[in-house]
N, CA, C, O and the ligand as a Tripos MOL2 file, in Angstrom:
@<TRIPOS>MOLECULE
protein
  281   279    71     0     0
PROTEIN
NO_CHARGES

@<TRIPOS>ATOM
      1 N          15.1830   20.9790  -19.3260 N.3       1 MET1
      2 CA         15.5680   19.5660  -18.9220 C.3       1 MET1
      3 C          14.6410   18.9000  -17.9510 C.2       1 MET1
      4 O          14.1920   17.7740  -18.1650 O.2       1 MET1
      5 N          14.3360   19.6560  -16.7980 N.am      2 SER2
      6 CA         13.4460   19.1050  -16.0150 C.3       2 SER2
      7 C          12.0210   18.6990  -16.6160 C.2       2 SER2
      8 O          11.2840   17.8100  -16.1930 O.2       2 SER2
      9 N          11.8180   19.4900  -17.6190 N.am      3 ARG3
     10 CA         10.4370   19.0650  -18.2130 C.3       3 ARG3
     11 C          10.4390   17.7240  -18.8860 C.2       3 ARG3
     12 O           9.3730   17.1130  -18.9600 O.2       3 ARG3
     13 N          11.4820   17.2390  -19.3580 N.am      4 LEU4
     14 CA         11.6230   15.8390  -19.9210 C.3       4 LEU4
     15 C          11.4810   14.8980  -18.7240 C.2       4 LEU4
     16 O          10.7270   13.9240  -18.7410 O.2       4 LEU4
     17 N          12.2010   15.2210  -17.7440 N.am      5 ILE5
     18 CA         12.0330   14.2110  -16.4500 C.3       5 ILE5
     19 C          10.6150   14.2610  -16.1260 C.2       5 ILE5
     20 O          10.0480   13.2030  -15.8490 O.2       5 ILE5
     21 N          10.0040   15.3050  -16.1260 N.am      6 PHE6
     22 CA          8.5200   15.4270  -15.6390 C.3       6 PHE6
     23 C           7.7330   14.5570  -16.6290 C.2       6 PHE6
     24 O           7.0030   13.7160  -16.1050 O.2       6 PHE6
     25 N           7.7530   14.6100  -17.8960 N.am      7 LEU7
     26 CA          7.0190   13.8570  -18.8230 C.3       7 LEU7
     27 C           7.3750   12.4360  -18.6120 C.2       7 LEU7
     28 O           6.4420   11.6350  -18.5670 O.2       7 LEU7
     29 N           8.7450   11.9490  -18.4570 N.am      8 PHE8
     30 CA          9.0020   10.8420  -18.1420 C.3       8 PHE8
     31 C           8.3200   10.1510  -16.8630 C.2       8 PHE8
     32 O           7.8460    9.0150  -16.8850 O.2       8 PHE8
     33 N           8.3370   10.9500  -15.8100 N.am      9 ALA9
     34 CA          7.6730   10.3900  -14.6410 C.3       9 ALA9
     35 C           6.2160   10.1470  -14.8520 C.2       9 ALA9
     36 O           5.6750    9.2590  -14.1940 O.2       9 ALA9
     37 N           5.4860   10.8990  -15.7670 N.am     10 ILE10
     38 CA          4.0440   10.8580  -15.9500 C.3      10 ILE10
     39 C           3.7760    9.6770  -16.6870 C.2      10 ILE10
     40 O           2.8160    8.9610  -16.4030 O.2      10 ILE10
     41 N           4.6350    9.4020  -17.7060 N.am     11 ALA11
     42 CA          4.5870    8.2490  -18.4370 C.3      11 ALA11
     43 C           4.8810    7.0030  -17.5570 C.2      11 ALA11
     44 O           4.2830    5.9620  -17.8290 O.2      11 ALA11
     45 N           5.6380    7.0300  -16.6630 N.am     12 ALA12
     46 CA          5.9040    5.8850  -15.6520 C.3      12 ALA12
     47 C           4.6060    5.6490  -14.7490 C.2      12 ALA12
     48 O           4.2540    4.5160  -14.4200 O.2      12 ALA12
     49 N           4.0180    6.6490  -14.4270 N.am     13 VAL13
     50 CA          2.7730    6.6070  -13.4970 C.3      13 VAL13
     51 C           1.6930    5.9490  -14.3280 C.2      13 VAL13
     52 O           1.0570    4.9690  -13.9370 O.2      13 VAL13
     53 N           1.5380    6.4870  -15.3820 N.am     14 VAL14
     54 CA          0.5080    6.0180  -16.2880 C.3      14 VAL14
     55 C           0.7390    4.4270  -16.5000 C.2      14 VAL14
     56 O          -0.1830    3.6410  -16.2820 O.2      14 VAL14
     57 N           1.8300    4.0550  -16.8730 N.am     15 TYR15
     58 CA          2.2250    2.8400  -17.1740 C.3      15 TYR15
     59 C           1.8320    1.8110  -15.8400 C.2      15 TYR15
     60 O           1.2250    0.7460  -15.9530 O.2      15 TYR15
     61 N           2.2300    2.2790  -14.8220 N.am     16 LEU16
     62 CA          2.0940    1.5990  -13.4120 C.3      16 LEU16
     63 C           0.5870    1.4060  -13.1040 C.2      16 LEU16
     64 O           0.1470    0.3450  -12.6620 O.2      16 LEU16
     65 N          -0.1610    2.4700  -13.3570 N.am     17 LEU17
     66 CA         -1.6600    2.5520  -13.1430 C.3      17 LEU17
     67 C          -2.3180    1.4050  -14.1330 C.2      17 LEU17
     68 O          -3.1240    0.5790  -13.7060 O.2      17 LEU17
     69 N          -1.9140    1.4490  -15.3910 N.am     18 LEU18
     70 CA         -2.5100    0.3940  -16.2720 C.3      18 LEU18
     71 C          -2.2160   -1.0170  -15.9370 C.2      18 LEU18
     72 O          -2.9920   -1.9610  -16.0830 O.2      18 LEU18
     73 N          -1.0590   -1.0540  -15.4910 N.am     19 LYS19
     74 CA         -0.5150   -2.3750  -15.0470 C.3      19 LYS19
     75 C          -1.2890   -2.8710  -13.9360 C.2      19 LYS19
     76 O          -1.7150   -4.0250  -13.9770 O.2      19 LYS19
     77 N          -1.5520   -2.0030  -12.7890 N.am     20 SER20
     78 CA         -2.2570   -2.5090  -11.7220 C.3      20 SER20
     79 C          -3.5960   -2.6910  -11.9850 C.2      20 SER20
     80 O          -4.2350   -3.5900  -11.4390 O.2      20 SER20
     81 N          -4.1760   -1.7630  -12.9290 N.am     21 TYR21
     82 CA         -5.6250   -1.8510  -13.3580 C.3      21 TYR21
     83 C          -5.7960   -3.2640  -13.9980 C.2      21 TYR21
     84 O          -6.7920   -3.9480  -13.7590 O.2      21 TYR21
     85 N          -4.7950   -3.6710  -14.8150 N.am     22 ARG22
     86 CA         -5.0750   -4.8610  -15.4810 C.3      22 ARG22
     87 C          -4.9210   -6.1100  -14.4750 C.2      22 ARG22
     88 O          -5.6800   -7.0710  -14.5990 O.2      22 ARG22
     89 N          -3.9390   -6.0840  -13.4890 N.am     23 SER23
     90 CA         -4.0690   -7.1490  -12.5400 C.3      23 SER23
     91 C          -5.0760   -6.9910  -11.5240 C.2      23 SER23
     92 O          -5.1950   -7.9760  -10.7950 O.2      23 SER23
     93 N          -5.8970   -5.9340  -11.2590 N.am     24 ASN24
     94 CA         -7.0760   -5.8530  -10.5640 C.3      24 ASN24
     95 C          -8.2970   -6.6650  -11.2730 C.2      24 ASN24
     96 O          -9.1680   -7.3150  -10.6960 O.2      24 ASN24
     97 N          -8.1590   -6.4880  -12.4880 N.am     25 ILE25
     98 CA         -9.2120   -7.3120  -13.3710 C.3      25 ILE25
     99 C          -9.2920   -8.9420  -13.0760 C.2      25 ILE25
    100 O         -10.3200   -9.5670  -12.8130 O.2      25 ILE25
    101 N          -7.9180   -9.4850  -13.1890 N.am     26 THR26
    102 CA         -7.7650  -10.7820  -13.1580 C.3      26 THR26
    103 C          -8.1980  -11.3250  -11.8420 C.2      26 THR26
    104 O          -8.9440  -12.3050  -11.8480 O.2      26 THR26
    105 N          -7.7760  -10.7450  -10.5960 N.am     27 ASP27
    106 CA         -7.9990  -11.2860   -9.4750 C.3      27 ASP27
    107 C          -8.4230  -10.1220   -8.3910 C.2      27 ASP27
    108 O          -7.7960   -9.8050   -7.3800 O.2      27 ASP27
    109 N          -9.6290   -9.5870   -8.8680 N.am     28 LYS28
    110 CA        -10.1550   -8.3490   -8.0760 C.3      28 LYS28
    111 C         -10.5610   -8.8620   -6.7670 C.2      28 LYS28
    112 O         -10.0820   -8.3320   -5.7640 O.2      28 LYS28
    113 N         -11.3700   -9.8110   -6.6600 N.am     29 LYS29
    114 CA        -11.8500  -10.1820   -5.2730 C.3      29 LYS29
    115 C         -10.7650  -10.4800   -4.1880 C.2      29 LYS29
    116 O         -10.7950   -9.9670   -3.0690 O.2      29 LYS29
    117 N          -9.8170  -11.3420   -4.6110 N.am     30 GLN30
    118 CA         -8.7970  -11.8660   -3.7540 C.3      30 GLN30
    119 C          -7.9810  -10.8250   -3.2310 C.2      30 GLN30
    120 O          -7.6910  -10.7560   -2.0370 O.2      30 GLN30
    121 N          -7.5860   -9.9760   -4.1360 N.am     31 GLU31
    122 CA         -6.7780   -8.7360   -3.7310 C.3      31 GLU31
    123 C          -7.3720   -7.8390   -2.7780 C.2      31 GLU31
    124 O          -6.7620   -7.3910   -1.8070 O.2      31 GLU31
    125 N          -8.7690   -7.5380   -3.1140 N.am     32 PHE32
    126 CA         -9.4020   -6.6950   -2.2460 C.3      32 PHE32
    127 C          -9.6790   -7.1970   -0.8190 C.2      32 PHE32
    128 O          -9.7310   -6.4160    0.1310 O.2      32 PHE32
    129 N          -9.8530   -8.5030   -0.6990 N.am     33 THR33
    130 CA        -10.0410   -8.8260    0.6430 C.3      33 THR33
    131 C          -8.7100   -9.1900    1.3500 C.2      33 THR33
    132 O          -8.6540   -9.0910    2.5750 O.2      33 THR33
    133 N          -7.6690   -9.5940    0.6590 N.am     34 GLU34
    134 CA         -6.4810   -9.9810    1.2280 C.3      34 GLU34
    135 C          -5.5110   -8.6780    1.5250 C.2      34 GLU34
    136 O          -4.7520   -8.6870    2.4930 O.2      34 GLU34
    137 N          -5.5780   -7.7640    0.7890 N.am     35 ASP35
    138 CA         -4.6940   -6.7620    0.9040 C.3      35 ASP35
    139 C          -4.8620   -5.6970    1.9820 C.2      35 ASP35
    140 O          -3.9570   -4.9090    2.2590 O.2      35 ASP35
    141 N          -6.0550   -5.7000    2.5810 N.am     36 MET36
    142 CA         -6.3110   -4.7320    3.5840 C.3      36 MET36
    143 C          -6.1190   -5.2880    4.9700 C.2      36 MET36
    144 O          -6.6370   -6.3490    5.3170 O.2      36 MET36
    145 N          -5.3770   -4.5620    5.7400 N.am     37 VAL37
    146 CA         -5.1290   -4.9240    7.2190 C.3      37 VAL37
    147 C          -5.5440   -3.9550    8.2080 C.2      37 VAL37
    148 O          -5.9380   -2.8750    7.7680 O.2      37 VAL37
    149 N          -5.5320   -4.1270    9.4290 N.am     38 ARG38
    150 CA         -6.0670   -3.2020   10.4950 C.3      38 ARG38
    151 C          -4.9690   -2.8310   11.4340 C.2      38 ARG38
    152 O          -4.3300   -3.7440   11.9580 O.2      38 ARG38
    153 N          -4.6840   -1.6010   11.7000 N.am     39 CYS39
    154 CA         -3.7440   -1.3040   12.6820 C.3      39 CYS39
    155 C          -4.1130   -1.6160   14.0240 C.2      39 CYS39
    156 O          -5.0360   -1.0470   14.6080 O.2      39 CYS39
    157 N          -3.4040   -2.5140   14.5200 N.am     40 ALA40
    158 CA         -3.6350   -3.0130   16.0180 C.3      40 ALA40
    159 C          -3.6600   -1.8640   17.1480 C.2      40 ALA40
    160 O          -4.0850   -2.0200   18.2920 O.2      40 ALA40
    161 N          -3.2090   -0.8720   16.6950 N.am     41 HIS41
    162 CA         -3.1630    0.3400   17.7630 C.3      41 HIS41
    163 C          -4.3730    1.3330   17.5730 C.2      41 HIS41
    164 O          -5.0910    1.6030   18.5350 O.2      41 HIS41
    165 N          -4.5840    1.8490   16.3820 N.am     42 CYS42
    166 CA         -5.6340    2.6840   16.3090 C.3      42 CYS42
    167 C          -6.9150    2.3500   15.3250 C.2      42 CYS42
    168 O          -7.8870    3.0850   15.1520 O.2      42 CYS42
    169 N          -6.6650    0.9790   14.6840 N.am     43 GLY43
    170 CA         -7.9150    0.4400   14.1300 C.3      43 GLY43
    171 C          -7.9450    1.0080   12.6010 C.2      43 GLY43
    172 O          -8.9260    0.8200   11.8820 O.2      43 GLY43
    173 N          -6.9850    1.5970   12.2390 N.am     44 LEU44
    174 CA         -7.0150    2.1420   10.7290 C.3      44 LEU44
    175 C          -7.0350    1.1140    9.7800 C.2      44 LEU44
    176 O          -6.2130    0.2440   10.0660 O.2      44 LEU44
    177 N          -7.6130    0.9080    8.8420 N.am     45 HIS45
    178 CA         -7.4330    0.0930    7.8090 C.3      45 HIS45
    179 C          -6.6410    0.5740    6.7110 C.2      45 HIS45
    180 O          -6.8510    1.6830    6.2180 O.2      45 HIS45
    181 N          -5.6140   -0.3120    6.2460 N.am     46 LEU46
    182 CA         -4.6930    0.2300    5.2670 C.3      46 LEU46
    183 C          -4.0690   -0.9420    4.4140 C.2      46 LEU46
    184 O          -3.9330   -2.0090    5.0130 O.2      46 LEU46
    185 N          -3.7020   -0.8910    3.1920 N.am     47 PRO47
    186 CA         -3.1170   -1.9560    2.3450 C.3      47 PRO47
    187 C          -2.0080   -2.6080    3.1750 C.2      47 PRO47
    188 O          -1.2470   -1.9920    3.9210 O.2      47 PRO47
    189 N          -2.0080   -3.8050    2.9790 N.am     48 LYS48
    190 CA         -1.0930   -4.7160    3.6660 C.3      48 LYS48
    191 C           0.3210   -4.2880    3.3370 C.2      48 LYS48
    192 O           1.1860   -4.2920    4.2130 O.2      48 LYS48
    193 N           0.5860   -3.9030    2.0360 N.am     49 GLY49
    194 CA          1.8140   -3.6630    1.5950 C.3      49 GLY49
    195 C           2.4050   -2.2830    2.2050 C.2      49 GLY49
    196 O           3.6220   -2.1030    2.1940 O.2      49 GLY49
    197 N           1.5000   -1.2840    2.7520 N.am     50 GLU50
    198 CA          1.8390   -0.1080    3.2850 C.3      50 GLU50
    199 C           2.0560   -0.3720    4.7720 C.2      50 GLU50
    200 O           2.7040    0.4830    5.3760 O.2      50 GLU50
    201 N           1.6660   -1.2970    5.3640 N.am     51 SER51
    202 CA          1.5550   -1.6010    6.7730 C.3      51 SER51
    203 C           2.7340   -2.0090    7.4190 C.2      51 SER51
    204 O           3.5730   -2.5140    6.6720 O.2      51 SER51
    205 N           3.0230   -1.9210    8.6210 N.am     52 ILE52
    206 CA          4.2240   -2.4120    9.2790 C.3      52 ILE52
    207 C           3.7970   -3.6150   10.2340 C.2      52 ILE52
    208 O           2.8850   -3.5710   11.0600 O.2      52 ILE52
    209 N           4.5690   -4.6160    9.9850 N.am     53 ARG53
    210 CA          4.2160   -5.9070   10.5440 C.3      53 ARG53
    211 C           5.0740   -6.1960   11.8680 C.2      53 ARG53
    212 O           6.3020   -6.1080   11.8530 O.2      53 ARG53
    213 N           4.4670   -6.4880   12.8210 N.am     54 ALA54
    214 CA          5.3740   -6.9090   14.0190 C.3      54 ALA54
    215 C           4.6080   -8.1940   14.6060 C.2      54 ALA54
    216 O           3.4930   -8.1300   15.1230 O.2      54 ALA54
    217 N           5.2590   -9.2130   14.4740 N.am     55 GLY55
    218 CA          4.8820  -10.5140   14.8760 C.3      55 GLY55
    219 C           3.5640  -10.8810   14.0430 C.2      55 GLY55
    220 O           3.6460  -11.0190   12.8220 O.2      55 GLY55
    221 N           2.3500  -11.0360   14.7180 N.am     56 GLU56
    222 CA          1.0690  -11.3670   13.9540 C.3      56 GLU56
    223 C           0.1380  -10.0740   13.8600 C.2      56 GLU56
    224 O          -1.0140  -10.2160   13.4480 O.2      56 GLU56
    225 N           0.5630   -8.9470   14.1950 N.am     57 GLN57
    226 CA         -0.1090   -7.8090   14.1800 C.3      57 GLN57
    227 C           0.4220   -6.8680   13.0950 C.2      57 GLN57
    228 O           1.6010   -6.9390   12.7460 O.2      57 GLN57
    229 N          -0.3880   -6.0300   12.5840 N.am     58 TYR58
    230 CA         -0.0600   -5.0900   11.6060 C.3      58 TYR58
    231 C          -0.3160   -3.5610   12.2480 C.2      58 TYR58
    232 O          -1.1830   -3.3040   13.0830 O.2      58 TYR58
    233 N           0.5540   -2.6850   11.7180 N.am     59 PHE59
    234 CA          0.4190   -1.1000   12.1790 C.3      59 PHE59
    235 C           0.4910   -0.2100   11.1780 C.2      59 PHE59
    236 O           1.1290   -0.5260   10.1730 O.2      59 PHE59
    237 N          -0.0590    0.8900   11.2480 N.am     60 CYS60
    238 CA         -0.2350    1.9890   10.1900 C.3      60 CYS60
    239 C           1.1140    2.6930    9.9380 C.2      60 CYS60
    240 O           1.5310    3.1760    8.8860 O.2      60 CYS60
    241 N           1.7720    2.6300   11.3090 N.am     61 SER61
    242 CA          3.0470    3.6000   11.1570 C.3      61 SER61
    243 C           4.1280    2.8030   12.2640 C.2      61 SER61
    244 O           3.7720    1.8910   13.0110 O.2      61 SER61
    245 N           5.3220    3.2840   12.1990 N.am     62 ALA62
    246 CA          6.3700    2.6830   13.0570 C.3      62 ALA62
    247 C           6.0540    3.3320   14.4770 C.2      62 ALA62
    248 O           6.3890    2.7210   15.4920 O.2      62 ALA62
    249 N           5.5150    4.3690   14.5440 N.am     63 ALA63
    250 CA          5.0320    5.0900   15.8920 C.3      63 ALA63
    251 C           4.0460    4.2120   16.6170 C.2      63 ALA63
    252 O           4.1890    3.9570   17.8120 O.2      63 ALA63
    253 N           3.0450    3.7500   15.8970 N.am     64 HIS64
    254 CA          2.0190    3.0420   16.4010 C.3      64 HIS64
    255 C           2.5490    1.5590   16.9240 C.2      64 HIS64
    256 O           2.1520    1.0390   17.9670 O.2      64 HIS64
    257 N           3.3830    1.0500   16.1420 N.am     65 ARG65
    258 CA          4.0890   -0.2780   16.5110 C.3      65 ARG65
    259 C           4.9230   -0.0550   17.7770 C.2      65 ARG65
    260 O           4.9010   -0.8780   18.6930 O.2      65 ARG65
    261 N           5.6020    0.9800   17.8200 N.am     66 ASP66
    262 CA          6.3040    1.2370   18.9060 C.3      66 ASP66
    263 C           5.4780    1.5130   20.3880 C.2      66 ASP66
    264 O           5.7930    1.1170   21.5100 O.2      66 ASP66
    265 N           4.4290    2.2530   20.0100 N.am     67 ALA67
    266 CA          3.6160    2.6650   21.0900 C.3      67 ALA67
    267 C           3.0230    1.2380   21.6590 C.2      67 ALA67
    268 O           2.9140    1.0330   22.8680 O.2      67 ALA67
    269 N           2.7030    0.4070   20.7930 N.am     68 ARG68
    270 CA          2.0460   -0.8060   21.3510 C.3      68 ARG68
    271 C           3.0300   -1.7640   22.1750 C.2      68 ARG68
    272 O           2.7760   -2.3670   23.2180 O.2      68 ARG68
    273 N           4.2150   -1.7470   21.4400 N.am     69 GLN69
    274 CA          5.1760   -2.6390   22.1780 C.3      69 GLN69
    275 C           5.8510   -2.0830   23.3550 C.2      69 GLN69
    276 O           6.1790   -2.8390   24.2690 O.2      69 GLN69
    277 N           6.1090   -0.7030   23.4150 N.am     70 GLY70
    278 CA          6.7690   -0.1110   24.5740 C.3      70 GLY70
    279 C           5.7070    0.3640   25.5750 C.2      70 GLY70
    280 O           6.0480    0.8970   26.6310 O.2      70 GLY70
    281 ZN         -2.2100    3.2270   13.7820 Zn       71 ZN71
@<TRIPOS>BOND
     1     1     2 1
     2     2     3 1
     3     3     4 2
     4     3     5 am
     5     5     6 1
     6     6     7 1
     7     7     8 2
     8     7     9 am
     9     9    10 1
    10    10    11 1
    11    11    12 2
    12    11    13 am
    13    13    14 1
    14    14    15 1
    15    15    16 2
    16    15    17 am
    17    17    18 1
    18    18    19 1
    19    19    20 2
    20    19    21 am
    21    21    22 1
    22    22    23 1
    23    23    24 2
    24    23    25 am
    25    25    26 1
    26    26    27 1
    27    27    28 2
    28    27    29 am
    29    29    30 1
    30    30    31 1
    31    31    32 2
    32    31    33 am
    33    33    34 1
    34    34    35 1
    35    35    36 2
    36    35    37 am
    37    37    38 1
    38    38    39 1
    39    39    40 2
    40    39    41 am
    41    41    42 1
    42    42    43 1
    43    43    44 2
    44    43    45 am
    45    45    46 1
    46    46    47 1
    47    47    48 2
    48    47    49 am
    49    49    50 1
    50    50    51 1
    51    51    52 2
    52    51    53 am
    53    53    54 1
    54    54    55 1
    55    55    56 2
    56    55    57 am
    57    57    58 1
    58    58    59 1
    59    59    60 2
    60    59    61 am
    61    61    62 1
    62    62    63 1
    63    63    64 2
    64    63    65 am
    65    65    66 1
    66    66    67 1
    67    67    68 2
    68    67    69 am
    69    69    70 1
    70    70    71 1
    71    71    72 2
    72    71    73 am
    73    73    74 1
    74    74    75 1
    75    75    76 2
    76    75    77 am
    77    77    78 1
    78    78    79 1
    79    79    80 2
    80    79    81 am
    81    81    82 1
    82    82    83 1
    83    83    84 2
    84    83    85 am
    85    85    86 1
    86    86    87 1
    87    87    88 2
    88    87    89 am
    89    89    90 1
    90    90    91 1
    91    91    92 2
    92    91    93 am
    93    93    94 1
    94    94    95 1
    95    95    96 2
    96    95    97 am
    97    97    98 1
    98    98    99 1
    99    99   100 2
   100    99   101 am
   101   101   102 1
   102   102   103 1
   103   103   104 2
   104   103   105 am
   105   105   106 1
   106   106   107 1
   107   107   108 2
   108   107   109 am
   109   109   110 1
   110   110   111 1
   111   111   112 2
   112   111   113 am
   113   113   114 1
   114   114   115 1
   115   115   116 2
   116   115   117 am
   117   117   118 1
   118   118   119 1
   119   119   120 2
   120   119   121 am
   121   121   122 1
   122   122   123 1
   123   123   124 2
   124   123   125 am
   125   125   126 1
   126   126   127 1
   127   127   128 2
   128   127   129 am
   129   129   130 1
   130   130   131 1
   131   131   132 2
   132   131   133 am
   133   133   134 1
   134   134   135 1
   135   135   136 2
   136   135   137 am
   137   137   138 1
   138   138   139 1
   139   139   140 2
   140   139   141 am
   141   141   142 1
   142   142   143 1
   143   143   144 2
   144   143   145 am
   145   145   146 1
   146   146   147 1
   147   147   148 2
   148   147   149 am
   149   149   150 1
   150   150   151 1
   151   151   152 2
   152   151   153 am
   153   153   154 1
   154   154   155 1
   155   155   156 2
   156   155   157 am
   157   157   158 1
   158   158   159 1
   159   159   160 2
   160   159   161 am
   161   161   162 1
   162   162   163 1
   163   163   164 2
   164   163   165 am
   165   165   166 1
   166   166   167 1
   167   167   168 2
   168   167   169 am
   169   169   170 1
   170   170   171 1
   171   171   172 2
   172   171   173 am
   173   173   174 1
   174   174   175 1
   175   175   176 2
   176   175   177 am
   177   177   178 1
   178   178   179 1
   179   179   180 2
   180   179   181 am
   181   181   182 1
   182   182   183 1
   183   183   184 2
   184   183   185 am
   185   185   186 1
   186   186   187 1
   187   187   188 2
   188   187   189 am
   189   189   190 1
   190   190   191 1
   191   191   192 2
   192   191   193 am
   193   193   194 1
   194   194   195 1
   195   195   196 2
   196   195   197 am
   197   197   198 1
   198   198   199 1
   199   199   200 2
   200   199   201 am
   201   201   202 1
   202   202   203 1
   203   203   204 2
   204   203   205 am
   205   205   206 1
   206   206   207 1
   207   207   208 2
   208   207   209 am
   209   209   210 1
   210   210   211 1
   211   211   212 2
   212   211   213 am
   213   213   214 1
   214   214   215 1
   215   215   216 2
   216   215   217 am
   217   217   218 1
   218   218   219 1
   219   219   220 2
   220   219   221 am
   221   221   222 1
   222   222   223 1
   223   223   224 2
   224   223   225 am
   225   225   226 1
   226   226   227 1
   227   227   228 2
   228   227   229 am
   229   229   230 1
   230   230   231 1
   231   231   232 2
   232   231   233 am
   233   233   234 1
   234   234   235 1
   235   235   236 2
   236   235   237 am
   237   237   238 1
   238   238   239 1
   239   239   240 2
   240   239   241 am
   241   241   242 1
   242   242   243 1
   243   243   244 2
   244   243   245 am
   245   245   246 1
   246   246   247 1
   247   247   248 2
   248   247   249 am
   249   249   250 1
   250   250   251 1
   251   251   252 2
   252   251   253 am
   253   253   254 1
   254   254   255 1
   255   255   256 2
   256   255   257 am
   257   257   258 1
   258   258   259 1
   259   259   260 2
   260   259   261 am
   261   261   262 1
   262   262   263 1
   263   263   264 2
   264   263   265 am
   265   265   266 1
   266   266   267 1
   267   267   268 2
   268   267   269 am
   269   269   270 1
   270   270   271 1
   271   271   272 2
   272   271   273 am
   273   273   274 1
   274   274   275 1
   275   275   276 2
   276   275   277 am
   277   277   278 1
   278   278   279 1
   279   279   280 2
@<TRIPOS>SUBSTRUCTURE
     1 MET1         2 RESIDUE 1 A MET
     2 SER2         6 RESIDUE 1 A SER
     3 ARG3        10 RESIDUE 1 A ARG
     4 LEU4        14 RESIDUE 1 A LEU
     5 ILE5        18 RESIDUE 1 A ILE
     6 PHE6        22 RESIDUE 1 A PHE
     7 LEU7        26 RESIDUE 1 A LEU
     8 PHE8        30 RESIDUE 1 A PHE
     9 ALA9        34 RESIDUE 1 A ALA
    10 ILE10       38 RESIDUE 1 A ILE
    11 ALA11       42 RESIDUE 1 A ALA
    12 ALA12       46 RESIDUE 1 A ALA
    13 VAL13       50 RESIDUE 1 A VAL
    14 VAL14       54 RESIDUE 1 A VAL
    15 TYR15       58 RESIDUE 1 A TYR
    16 LEU16       62 RESIDUE 1 A LEU
    17 LEU17       66 RESIDUE 1 A LEU
    18 LEU18       70 RESIDUE 1 A LEU
    19 LYS19       74 RESIDUE 1 A LYS
    20 SER20       78 RESIDUE 1 A SER
    21 TYR21       82 RESIDUE 1 A TYR
    22 ARG22       86 RESIDUE 1 A ARG
    23 SER23       90 RESIDUE 1 A SER
    24 ASN24       94 RESIDUE 1 A ASN
    25 ILE25       98 RESIDUE 1 A ILE
    26 THR26      102 RESIDUE 1 A THR
    27 ASP27      106 RESIDUE 1 A ASP
    28 LYS28      110 RESIDUE 1 A LYS
    29 LYS29      114 RESIDUE 1 A LYS
    30 GLN30      118 RESIDUE 1 A GLN
    31 GLU31      122 RESIDUE 1 A GLU
    32 PHE32      126 RESIDUE 1 A PHE
    33 THR33      130 RESIDUE 1 A THR
    34 GLU34      134 RESIDUE 1 A GLU
    35 ASP35      138 RESIDUE 1 A ASP
    36 MET36      142 RESIDUE 1 A MET
    37 VAL37      146 RESIDUE 1 A VAL
    38 ARG38      150 RESIDUE 1 A ARG
    39 CYS39      154 RESIDUE 1 A CYS
    40 ALA40      158 RESIDUE 1 A ALA
    41 HIS41      162 RESIDUE 1 A HIS
    42 CYS42      166 RESIDUE 1 A CYS
    43 GLY43      170 RESIDUE 1 A GLY
    44 LEU44      174 RESIDUE 1 A LEU
    45 HIS45      178 RESIDUE 1 A HIS
    46 LEU46      182 RESIDUE 1 A LEU
    47 PRO47      186 RESIDUE 1 A PRO
    48 LYS48      190 RESIDUE 1 A LYS
    49 GLY49      194 RESIDUE 1 A GLY
    50 GLU50      198 RESIDUE 1 A GLU
    51 SER51      202 RESIDUE 1 A SER
    52 ILE52      206 RESIDUE 1 A ILE
    53 ARG53      210 RESIDUE 1 A ARG
    54 ALA54      214 RESIDUE 1 A ALA
    55 GLY55      218 RESIDUE 1 A GLY
    56 GLU56      222 RESIDUE 1 A GLU
    57 GLN57      226 RESIDUE 1 A GLN
    58 TYR58      230 RESIDUE 1 A TYR
    59 PHE59      234 RESIDUE 1 A PHE
    60 CYS60      238 RESIDUE 1 A CYS
    61 SER61      242 RESIDUE 1 A SER
    62 ALA62      246 RESIDUE 1 A ALA
    63 ALA63      250 RESIDUE 1 A ALA
    64 HIS64      254 RESIDUE 1 A HIS
    65 ARG65      258 RESIDUE 1 A ARG
    66 ASP66      262 RESIDUE 1 A ASP
    67 ALA67      266 RESIDUE 1 A ALA
    68 ARG68      270 RESIDUE 1 A ARG
    69 GLN69      274 RESIDUE 1 A GLN
    70 GLY70      278 RESIDUE 1 A GLY
    71 ZN71       281 GROUP 0 **** ****
């Protein structure tokens, strides 16, 4: 039974990859430049969607956000 779930998970991942690949083709430039932000604490570059925002600054983790503020 777990095998079925595993196959379903793979299908879902493939679907999502194809979907993101398609959207990348349509506005590749915009996404690439706008999606990356820099952690204000350690300088690490990471996708905006994975970053933690505090005010006007972005952080790679909650620990770095707290380190900056506290
Ligand atoms: Zn950081």
